[in-house]
N, C-alpha and C positions, 0 to 999 in steps of 0.2 A: 728573539726577537726583536728587531728595532721599531719602535714606537714611532708613528708619523704623528707630526704635531698637528693638535687640531684646531682649525680657524675659524673664526665667525661664519656662523652659519651651518657649520659642522657638526657633528657628535660623532664618538666614538662607540663601537658597541661589541660588546666582548661574544666571541662564538663559544661553542662548547667545547672545542679542542684547545681552548685560550688562545686562540688567534685574534688579535684587534682588528675591526675592519673602521673605515672612515665612509659615514653616510653623507653625503653632500646633498643640500636641499637648496635648491635654486628655485625661487619664485620667477614662473615665465609667465608674464600675463599676457603676452603675444599671442599664447598658444592656450589662454585660457586654462591653465592647470600650473600642477608642481613636475618638478622632473626629479626623479630618484634616482641618484646615483649609488651604488656601493663599491667600496675599492677593498679589495681583495687580494692580498698580497701584491701590493704595487699597482694590480690591474684594475679598472675603472669599468661598471657595468652598470648601464643607464638604462631604466624600463619608463619609455613616454607612455607608454598606456596605462600605467598604475596611478592616473588622476587624483586627487587628493586622499591618496593611501597613506595609513598612520598618522593622519593628522589627529590633534588632539581636540577636545570639544571646544576650546576657546579659541583655535584657529578657523574649525568649523564654521563658530559662530561668526567670525571676522569677515569670512566670504558671504554666509548667509544675509548679513546685514548690509551689505555693498550696494548701494544706488546700484549699481549697473546688473547686478543676478536681480535684483528686486524687479528691474524692468523687464529684464528675459523672463522671469516666471509669470509677470502680468500679460505678457503677451501672448505667452503658450499657455495660460489659462484662458484666456480671451478667445484665442484660435481655436480651443477644443469646443467651446459654447455655443461658438460661432458656426462651428462644423457640423455640432450636433443639433442644434436647431436647422441647418440648411437641408442636412438628412431627413428630418420629419419632415419639412416642410414639403420636400420634394416627393416623401413617400405619401403625402396626404394628395398631393396635385394626383399625381399617377393613378391612386386608387379612386380619385372622383374622375377625373377625365379619361382614363382609359376604359376602352370599350370591355363593359362586362360579359359575362359567359350568359347564353340566354337561359332565362328560369326553365326548367323542365318538370310539369306536375310528376306528382307521385302516382301514377296509375298503376292498376291494377290487372292482373293478367286476362280476366275477362273484359277490359276496355281495350284490348291492343287490336283482338283479333274479329275474323268473321268468324259465327257461329254455323257450322254447317250442320243441317238440320236433317235425318235420316229416318227414313219409314223402314224400319226392320223387314218387313213383309215384301218389300220391293228392291232392295239393294243388291242383294246377292245371295243366289242360292249354292251353298259351297260344293254341294253335290255334283255341280256344273263343271266341276275340274276335279283334278287327282289332287285330293287334300287327303294330308298325311300318307300319301303312298296308294290311297284306295280311290278308286274313279267309278263314282254310282249315278245313278240315274236322278234321284233326288226327287223332291216333291212337288218341285214349282213354286215354292214359297222362299220369299229369304229367311236367312237367320242369321246368328251371334259370329258363328263360324266365317259366315260370308262378309260381316263388317270386319271382324281380324283379317280378312282375306286381301281387305282393300286397304287397308291403314296407310300400306307406302304409297297408293295413288292419292290417297288424301292428303297426306304430309307434301307430296311432291308438288302438289298444285296451289299449295301455300295455305292450307289449314290447320289450324292446330286446338280447335273446339268442336267435340263434335256433341249435336244434343240429338239422342235418340228415342223417339216417340217411343208411348208403352210397349213395353214387352210382359207386362204382366198376364198370370193367370186369370182368364176373364171368361165370360161366358155370353160374348158377342164379337161379331167380326171387326169391331174397331180397335177391342182391347181397352174399353173403358168402363164395363159394368163389371170391374173385379170381385173375383173370387178371395182371391188372397192378394195384397200389397207386397208380400215379400216372396212370391214365389214365381220361377218364369215361365210362361207358359212353354208347354213341349214342343210347339209347333217352332219356337225358336231357338231351342236347345235346353240345355241342364244349368242349372246353378255355378257347376263347374266350367261350362264353356265362358259364362259371364265374367267367373273370375280370371280365367286366361286372358280373356280380351283386356279387360282393366288393367292387367299386369302387363301388356303388350301397349297400351295406349301410356302409361307410365313412362314405361322405356324407351317412348321414341318422343317423351316431353311432349305429349299432346294433354287433352284437358277432357272428362266427360262428364256430361250432364245430363240427367234422367227426367222424366214426366215424374209428375207427385200430382196423384189425384185423389184432395181430402175432402171434395164435396158430395161424394157419393161414392158407393158400390153397387156391386151388382145383386140381384134378390136371391143368386145360389152363395153369397157369402154366406161363412157361418154366422158373422154377426147378424146377419138380417134374418135367418132361420130361427136364431134363438130369440131375436125380438118378435118375431112373429108369435111365438109359443109364452112371449112374457118372462123369460128364463132370465131370474136374478138381474144384474145390473143392464144384461145387455136389452132390456124390454125398453129402456127410453135410449138407446143408440140412434133410435130415427126418430122421425117428426111424425107422432101419430094423433089423427083426433075422431071424435066418433063422425058417424054420417052417414046417410041413406041414398044410395045410389039411384032407389026405385023411385025416390021423391024428390030428387036431383036437389038435396040437402048436403051441401057442400060446407067445410069449415067456413071457407070465407070463397072470394072472388078470383083469386089467383090463379094464376094461367101459365101456362108452359110456355118456354120459349121453343118449344119444339112443336106447339100447337096443341089446343084441347085444354081442359080441366089439367092444372098441377097435382091433382089430386088422384088415385085412384084406390079403389076399395079393395082388401085384403079379405077372402072368404075365412081364413084360419084366425085370425083374430077379431073379424068383424069391425073393423076399421079402415078408415083412410091415412095413408101413406102419402106423404107429401115428395115431388120430384119435380125440379126446375127442367130438367131434361126427358128423355124419354120416362117410360112408366117403368120401364127393367132398370133403373139407373135411380133407387129411392136417396133421396140425400141424410147424409149424416146430421144427427141433432149435436155441433159444436157448442151448444148452450152447457153439453153435459161435460162435466171435467174430466168424464174416463174416457170420452173420446179423443177429448183433447191429448191424454196421455198416450192412448192409443196409437195417433199420428205422429207423436215426437218420438216412439217408439220405432215406428217406419223409417223416419229418416235417420236416425240413429244407426238401425240394420244396414242400411245402402250406403251413408258414408263409411263403416266400418268395411264395407267392401273396396272400397277406393273412390266412390264416385265424386264427384269435384264441385256438385251442385244440382239444385233441382230446376226445372220451371213450373209453376205452379199451374195446373189448369183450374179452369171453372173460376177463377178468385173473385168476381164480382158475384158468386151467388152463395157465398160461404155460409155466412148468416142471412135469418131473415128474420121479421119482427116477432118476438117471444109471443105477445098475445094474439100472434095470427090476425092483426086488423085489414078489415078490407082496404083494396090498394084504391086509388083515385079514379074513375072514370073521367077521359078526356071527353070535353063537352061535343056532343052532336056524334058522339060513337055510340054503336050499338051494346059494345062488351061483350063483343064473341071471339076476339082476338087478340092473340098477345100485345098488338100495337095500341090496341082500345085504351089501354091503360098506363097510369102515371106509374112505374114502378120503383116507389117512395118507402115501398117496406120488404122488394125482395131481392136488391141489387144495391151493389155497392152500401151496405150497412157501415154504420162506423165500426161496429166490434172486428169487421175484419181485418182493418189496420193493426188494431192491438194481436190479433192471432199471428198475424204475420211477425211482428216484432216477438212474438215468441221463438217462432219458428228460425227467424233468425239468429237468435241468441242462441238456438242448438247448434247451427251452422258453425258461427263464431266460439264457441266451446272446441271445436275442432281446426282451430287456427293456431297451428305449433309454432310456425314462422312467417316470416314474408314469402309471398311467392307461394303459400300453400293456404291460402285465403278460400274458404266455401262459398259458392256465389247463390243468389236466390233470385231466378226472372218469374216475372209475371206480364199477362198481354192484357192491354187495355185499352180502352176506347177512346171517343173524339175527346174528352171530358179533360181539361186541361187541369183543373183542382183534382180530380182524383187521381190524376197523373201522378201531381206534384204530390199527393198524400202519399202515395205508394215508397217514393223516393223518403219521406219522411221518415217512414216505416223501417227504412235502412235497407230497402229492396235494393240487389245490385243492378239489375238491368229491367225497365220496362220496355216490354214491345208493344210499337205504333205499327198501323199500315200508312203510308204519306200518301195512299191513293184511295183513302175512305171518304174524303171532303168529296161535298157536291163541287161542279165548275164545271163551264161552258168546254174545257179543255184538259188534257190532260196534266201539261203542264201549270196550269193554274189550280189545278188540285193540287199538285204537289207542291205549288208556292206556298199555299194558304198553309198547307202540313209544316211545311219548314220554318215558316214565320213564328207560326206558334209553340214548337217543339224543338225549338233549338237546344236542345239540350246535350251532353256532353255523353251521358249515360241514357241516351235513347238506344233503344234495339229497333231497327228499320227492318220490319218484315213486309216482305213485298209481297209475296206467296207463301203458301203452306198447305198441308195435304186439304186443307178444306176451300181452298181457293185457287182461282186460275193461275196456270203458270205464267214467267214473265213473257215467254212468247206470245201469249194470248191476252195479257192486258192490252195493249195496242194492236198488233200483229207482229207475225215473226221479225218483221224488217226492222222492229227495234228493241230486239234483244240484247244485243248489244251496247244500245244506250242505256235500258236499265240494268244491266250489268253496273255502267260507267256509274250511273246514279246511286245504285247499291253501296257500292265501294267507297266512295269519296265524299258521304254524308259526315256530319260530325256523329259522334255514337258509333253503337254497333251494329254491323250488317249480319242479317240471318239469311244465309241461303240456303234454299231448298234443294233438296238431291236433285241434279239430272237440269236444274237450270244452267249450270255452268256450260250443258253444253248445246242449250237452246232447246230441250224437250217440249212438244207442248200437248195440251189438253188432248186426250183420245176423244175424237171427233162422234164417236158414236154411245160410248160408254155413260149411263147418269151419274148426276152429283151424289156423291164426291168422287165415286171410283174413277171418274175421267181424270183426276187430278194425280191420281198415285199408281200409273201403269209402272213397271219395272224399269231399273235403270238400264240404258243403252250401252252395252260397255263395245259391242262390236257388229258388224254388219250379218254375222252368222247367227239370226234367230235373238240378237242383242247380246248374247254372253251372257244372258242371264241364269238361264238354268237349260239342261238338257232333256227335261220332261217339258207337258203343257205347264205353260205358265198361269198362275192364280190370276192374272190380268192379261189381257191381250195390248200390244204396243202398236200406234199408229205406224203406217209402211214407213213413215221417212225416217226411221230407223237404221235404214242402210247407209245412210250419208251422215244423219246425227247421231254419232256415236262417238265416246272415246277415242278410239283406237284409230279412226279416221280423222278425226280432227287434230290428235294430236303428231299425226305423220309429217314428217318432213316435205316442207313445198306448201305447207295448209299453213300459213303465219296470222291471219286474221280470222280462223273460226273462233266461236264463241268461246270455248277452252283457250286458246292462245289470248285470247283479250282479257279472259278471266286471269290466267297468270299474270299477265302484266300488269293488271287492276291490283292484285295482291301486291305485287312488289312496291307499284305507285304509293298504296295504301299507308307502308312502314315508315313514308317522310314524316316529318314531325307535324307540318302544317294538317297534315290529312289525320295525325292522331290527337291532337287537341286544339289546332286552329280554330278561331272565331270564323264565323261564317255572315257573307252578307248576299243577299238572294236581289236578283234581278229578273225580270220576266220581259219580253218581246213578241206576244203573240204565241207563236208554239213555241219559241225556241227560251228554252231556261238556261241562267246563268249564275252561279254564285261564285263566290272568292271563299277562298279558304288560307288565313295566313294566321301562323303562328311568331308572336315577336321572336327578332333576331333568327330568323329561318326564311329562306325563300316563301314566298307566297305563290296560289293557286288560282287561276282562273277557269271553271269548267265550263263549256256550252254546250248544251244539249239541244237537238231539232226532233223535238215528240211529236211533229207534224208530219205530213203524207207530201208535202213538197219541200221543195229544195229551197233554201234561204239566202238571199245576199243582203248583207247591210254592214254597219258601222258599229265602233265600240265606242263612239266619241262620245254617247251622251252616259257612258258607265262612269261614274265616279269612281276615282279611286284606282282607274287602271293606268298604271305606268308607260311610257313611250316606250319601252323595250321588254318584249317578250319571246321566249322560246319555248317552240312546241315540243311537248316532252310525251304526249298519247295520242294517238288518234283510234278509233276504232277501226277504220276501215286500210287505212296505207300507213308507210312508213313514213314520217314528215317530222325533219328536226329544225325547220326556219325558225330564224330569227327576224323579226320584225315590229314596225312601229306599228301597235292595233289603232291607235290614234288619228294614222293618215292611212292605211291600207283598210280597205272592206275586206271582211270574212266572205265565205261561200262556205255552206254548212250543208249538206245534202241531208234528205229524209232519212230518219233514223241513225244520224252519223254523230259522233260524240267526238270531243277536243278538248284537252287539258293543257292551258300554258302556264307555262311558270317564270313568273318575277322575282327580282329583289326588295 
């Protein structure tokens, strides 16, 4: 093979087959690189994409130290850091100035929903319908199967938490003088019925609250029968003390809240036993550790049956002074009535808080994961400090009535209570089995106004069965039975039972019933209004928003506003006259609002409340939305 001369700037490289090639290295500073050329058999091949290829260490060093390349590298380095710092600054500015997602509090299930209270004997007698394929005449008393039968209705109208009043085996009509805390009264069904109900409630993603009655038992309780005879540990299960009723020599001056002495003589034991309520309900001795252990076992029994929480009955009476000290007589009082004394030794004893904490600990031991917390409810009076102490004890919800304050008008009483008890975890109880129904608090005209109040307050609303359809107190039955008449399902004998009912209903059941109020064309019945309010209550501002109260005579107004979400102004006319006025005096009301709810008509008007006067008829309520 003919060899090609090698000139300056060229190298000859032998190939494996002995062929020589000429590599031409040409500096090309215009292209900022090196052109590599390979000549094979007189052919010249160049590759412009192999910049700096095959350079030695010295040649690379030459370019590395070149001032031009040093300048380029410095420019690139400075550009990198400027870009990095710029991106960091932009990210910080966006984080600081961008609108933040509104904070949502960690709400438990029992803080979100309305609690629907059911008196089991008055809700539904299953034998009034074809149940499990067999139609029966029934006994005229509601039962557990009846509640199960109506779960669809309860969920359809927006209820997720059911609070069922006492169903325990007892020896009194109110099912409070308990014979056994862990047995279902046969009047209501069997334990199997209860277990079926509990499972169905879970299946429908609902919750079950039951009464817990730790203050007393009935006189037919096995505990009391053994205590009468001083059998072993049961001897001290109740509060006994020597006395002589013939000489009126009682252990002390304590009076029963139901009237008369709080002590009754027992012939078999020859001593007096203490009862804060009626004489057929002897108080348990909670100073006794065995009694406390028994009560904790009762809680565990029902928790194992699937119960989600408890309402503690008579929580204010749990403990009494251990030394049975006389209570202070109010100056100028004769000392013959309960109200004549200051009840500093029998009401709201400091030990009540301690035992509530222990019961809450039992419930907490069943909290397997988020969303399955167990709840403890109590009912309190008007004492703000006592209410706060219940929360300190870990109680989930404290029920109070916004109607229990003194005042010249309904709106004034409510205003006072709202300002004192503006807590997120307050339970608002407008009526129950021992008090008048909503329709009788003022008049049937105000039923929907009170439903609006109930569902838009901060905290947890408690709805007593039948209030959602405007049921009224029975006009002729005595207290408390007038508040407990059967649920009115339809216009044919109320649809409660095919038998003679255990209590009669007022005559207005023919139009105040579920079937009629739910019918097409009846858009503003109490039931339809209740359903609309349930949907409105799901709004964030009604769930946890702050509250500010205004009042102008019979007109009660308040705002609910959660940060980052639309706010609401609720206006309710609790008077008997139509009202016309202006919102100008109410601070914080914006100049643009929209009507999102009205108790009596469809209205989605958008207007400036500072310029336009309002007109709100007696018993009407309106909710305005603003940004």
